[in-house]
C-alpha positions as CSV (number, residue, x, y, z in Angstrom):
1,X,90.5,83.2,92.0
2,X,92.3,84.5,95.0
3,X,93.5,88.3,95.2
4,X,96.7,89.2,97.1
5,X,96.2,92.3,99.3
6,X,99.6,94.3,99.6
7,X,99.0,95.7,103.2
8,X,102.0,98.1,103.0
9,X,100.2,99.9,100.1
10,X,96.8,100.0,101.8
11,X,98.4,101.4,105.2
12,X,100.1,104.2,103.2
13,X,97.0,105.1,101.0
14,X,94.8,105.5,104.4
15,X,97.4,107.5,106.0
16,X,97.6,109.7,103.1
17,X,93.9,110.0,102.9
18,X,93.9,111.2,106.4
19,X,96.7,113.6,106.2
20,X,94.7,115.0,102.9
21,X,91.5,115.1,105.1
22,X,93.2,117.3,107.8
23,X,94.7,119.4,105.4
24,X,91.3,120.3,103.9
25,X,89.7,120.8,107.5
26,X,92.6,123.3,108.0
27,X,92.0,125.1,104.8
28,X,88.2,125.6,106.0
29,X,89.0,126.8,108.9
30,X,91.4,129.5,107.3
31,X,94.3,128.2,108.6
32,X,95.9,126.8,105.3
33,X,96.4,128.7,102.1
34,X,95.0,127.2,98.9
35,X,98.5,126.9,97.5
36,X,99.7,124.8,100.1
37,X,96.8,122.4,99.2
38,X,97.8,122.5,95.7
39,X,101.4,121.6,96.3
40,X,100.3,118.6,98.0
41,X,98.1,117.8,94.8
42,X,94.7,118.0,96.6
43,X,92.1,119.5,94.1
44,X,88.5,121.0,94.8
45,X,85.7,120.1,92.2
46,X,84.2,123.0,90.4
47,X,80.2,122.9,91.1
48,X,78.1,122.9,87.9
């Protein structure tokens, strides 16, 4: 069984992950508000 990989979709996903990572780093440094992260669809896990 051979799987077909959609390279364009993979590249879009990787670019989004990189952008999200930068946004979270910016939030940790205090340069970005939590509201801007929520508007981008980034949610933080709540600790137990």
